[in-house]
N, C-alpha and C positions, 0 to 999 in steps of 0.2 A: 272844470278848469281849477278851483282851488282843491280840491284832495291832490291832482299832481302838483301843484304849488309844493304842497305843505310834503309832499312825496320828495321833491328835490330835494328839498330844504335838509331836510333829516336825514338825506342820503351827504351831503355834503356833510353837515354838521359831523355824522359818524364816521367821515372818512380823515376831516380834520383831530380830530381825537386819538385815532388811530395814529397817526405820524407825528402826533405832539407824544402818544407815548414813545413810542419807538426812538423820537428826537431825545426824548427825557433819558430813555437805556443807552442811547448810544453817548451822551454828553457822561454817563456815569462810568461807562466801561470801553474808550474810544480806543475802539480795536483798528478800523481802520488809521488813526493817528500813529500807529506803534510802529516800533524801526521795523529795519527788514531782518533783524539778528532775530526779533523775537516773532516774525511774520515766521521767516525757516523752519527755526525751534518748536512753532507750536504753540509758544505760551502767551498769555496775556495780561502778564503784573497787574496791567491798568484795571481789569475788571473787578467789577467787588460789587454787579447783581448778582443774586445768586443762582437766577434761571442759567444767567450766561454762564458762569462758574462753572456750571454741570454741567454743559451744553458741551463746552469746551473741552471739558477732559472723557468725557465720550467721544470725543472725537481724535482726541489725541490716543486714547487706549483701542479704537477701531485701526487707525493712522498704524498704530506702534505693530498691533497681531498682523497687519495685512503686510505691513513691510518684512516684518520677522518668517512669515510664510513664502516669501516670496524669494526670500534668500535662502531658506532651508531647501528647497526642490521648487524646479519648475513644473510648469505643466504637461509638458508632453514625458517629463521625469518619472511624475505620478500615475500617468494613463500608461507609461510600458509599464511601469512595479505592478500596476494593479492585473492589469490583464497577466503577466506573469506568475502570479501568485494564482488569478483563478484557473489557468492553464495545469498547475500544478494539483493544484486540491481537487480539480477533473479526473484528471489522471488517476490519485491513490486510492479516490473514489469508487474509479470505475474499477483499479485492479483489485480493490480489498470486493468489491460486490462479486466480481469472479470467483475470487479464492470459494466466498461464502456458498455460492452456485454448485462447485465441485463439494464440496465438504456435505453440502445437503444434500445433493443428487450422491452420490454414491452412499449416505446414510439411506435416503430412501429404498436403493435397491438394495440393500441391506437383507432391509426390512421387508421387503418384498420374495426375496429367496427363503427367509425367515419364513415365513408363513405355512411353506410343505413341511416345517418340521428342523428340528434340531441336530444333528448328529456331529460324528467326526468328521465326515470327508467335506458336510455342509462346511464346516468350520474352517476347513483348510481353503476351502475357495474362497468363502466369503475375508482371509484375513487381509487379502489383496487391497477390495474395496477399503476394507476399515481404514486400514494403515493410510489408505493415499487419503482417504477423508479428513484423520488426525493429522497432517500434515498438511495441508489448504486450511484445518482452521490455526495449525502454530504460523504457517503465511501470513492471515487474517491479522495474529497479533507483531511478526515482523511490519506489515506495512503501517501498522499503528503507530510505531512505536519506531517507524524509517528505519528499519534496520537489515531492509534487503539489497545493502551492499555489504554483509560479511561475506565469509566461506562459507559457512555454512548454511546459509538459508540462498545462497546461490546452489549448493548441491541438491537442496531437497527442489530448488526448481527443475534443475535438470531430472531429479529422478522423477517428477510427477511429469516431466513431460513425455519420456522415455514410457511410464505405467499410461501414461492418459492416449498416446498412440499405437500402440501396441494393443490396445484397446480399442481404439474404430479399427485396427487392422483383424483383428478378433473376428470382430461383426463378419468379413467379407469369408469366414471360413465357417462361422457359428451362426447360425440363423437365428436361432434362440434370443442372440443378444444383441437383435436387431429392430431395439425399442429404444424409447425415447430416455426412456431410465436408464440405461446404460449407455447410449450413445451422446447426451447430450453431456453429461458430466467427464464423461470422457474426452468431448471433442471440446469442452470450455478449459479441459485443463491444461491441451495443447496450447491453446490461443492463449488463453490467460497466464502462464507457466513462464511462457517465450517472451512476455511483455515484461511479466517481475522480475526475469535475468536479466533481459534488457538496459529495465530501471536501476536493478543493481549496479551494471556494469558502467551505464552512462549517466546515472544520475535523473531526480526527474525534469529537471530541465534538458536532458538530452545532449548533454554534453560530447566534444568530444574525445571518444575513448572507445578504444578495439575491441568489437565483441570475441572475434577471431583468437586475438593475444591473449585475451582473457582466459578462454577458452584452453589455450595450447597451457597457459599457466596454471591454471589451475587442475588439469590432468599432470599435469607435473608433478605439482604439488601434494595430490592423495597419492601418489607413487611413492613420495618425500614419506608420507606420512603412513603409510602403508609397510615400506622398510624399515622403518627406525625403531629401532630399538626401546621397546617397550618401558617407561618407568615408574608402572608402579603395576601393583598387584590387575586393575581393574583395568587396565591398559593391556596387559597378556591377557586375560579374557577376552576384550573387543577384541584382540586381535586375531585370535581364535576363530571367533562368529565372523568376521571377518571376510579370514580363508574359508572358511567352511560354505558361507555363502555362496563368494566368488566361485568356488570349483565346480557346485550345483548348479548357478547360472549358466556358467560357461558347457557344462553339459547337456543342459535344457536345450541350449542356440545350437548346439550341435545335433539335436535329436533334430532341431527345430524344421537345420538344411537339408537332415539326410532325408528328411520323411517328405519335403518340396521335394528333393531332386527324384526322391521314388513314387512320387503322385500318390502319397498317399491321400486316405480319409481326408476330408478338408478337417473334418471336426477333431481329427488328433493334433493335427497341424495347428490350431488355434489354442488348444487345451495345452499345448506345448509354449504356445506363445506368451498367453498370461503366464502362466507358472514362470514363467524366463520373466516378463515386468514386474512382478514380483520377487522375485530374490535378488535383482538388480536393485530394486528398492530397497528390500534387506541390506543390499551391499552399504548403499550410500549411509543407510542411518548408522549403519555399525561403523565403517573409518567417521561418520563425524562423530560417534559417540567418541572412538580411540581418538581424536586428535582430541575431544575436548577433555579424555583421564589424562592426558599425557599433558594439558595446560592447566589439570586440576579447576577445574569451570564445570562440573558434573553435577554441582549444589542448582547450576539455571535452571529457571523453568522451564525453556526448552527444552534440556536434555531431559528434563524429570520426564518431561511429556514423551520425549521418545524411546526414551526406557522400559516404557508402560508399553508402547505401541509395538516394541521389538519382542516383547516378553510373551505379549498377548499373539505376536505370530509363532515365536516358539512352542508355543504353548497348544495354538492348534496342528502345526507338524508332529507335535510329539504326541496328541492325541489319534493324529491317521496312521503313524507308525505304530501305538499300540496296538490301535482295530484289528490291520489288517494282520499283527500277529497271534490277536484271539482268533481271526479268523482261520487263520490255518492251523 
């Protein structure tokens, strides 16, 4: 009993000391008796105790930060902006991965074909996949630098769509192309390039813009570039290359239609279809280079890479022509 009584006395004594210490602190800093203006402003000019001064400064800092953040942006706007940024980043990442798959897929297919040996005919046959892989690699850089809205990359996307579609269609006529090494990059080229072109027209946020109207405008602009007088010697050279590739592409397309009407061997139809798509891609690249030459922009990295691809294509074509002459 005596111990319980002593414990009670110690408890009341401790409580009394704590209350006394608090009362002394309030006496030195009469916060409760400050004026209304001081309470609204958050300042306590009568506080002299160091701990209370630090406490009120901390509270005032947190209060000002909270109010400034509330005035800057509301929670709903912050969440909407965060969601929009995440969607845009997800779209950019998926399109970039798609272009890389196409580039690596066509490169792997070319390496598999080269296992049988390299000759003039094989080099000409592989010039199409190599150019498609190079264009896909260029488009990866366009996504990274947010340049898909440029007319240059729109044309490259359309050329890649056509080549991928013809590649998928040629597998119907040529059983040897019904492999994953050819079908996967061709299919991904169509799907991913369609997405890349649409993002180039509508933007990453899919704003209201007409894809059909952009195609019509792009077609008119392409004819204007083709018919426009060359402004320098480089532009004249690219014009000759463009006309050459256009003529041969139309001839190959006519051959495909003629063989299809005559119900010829499916392999012949598929082979000419691939040649048409390759020449159509070359036409797009050479037209793009002519436009760059007219604007004096050939020193850009994209146009340097396109020049390399065009040179490789014509080198393969020249090798095939010389090989056919030597065999005769």
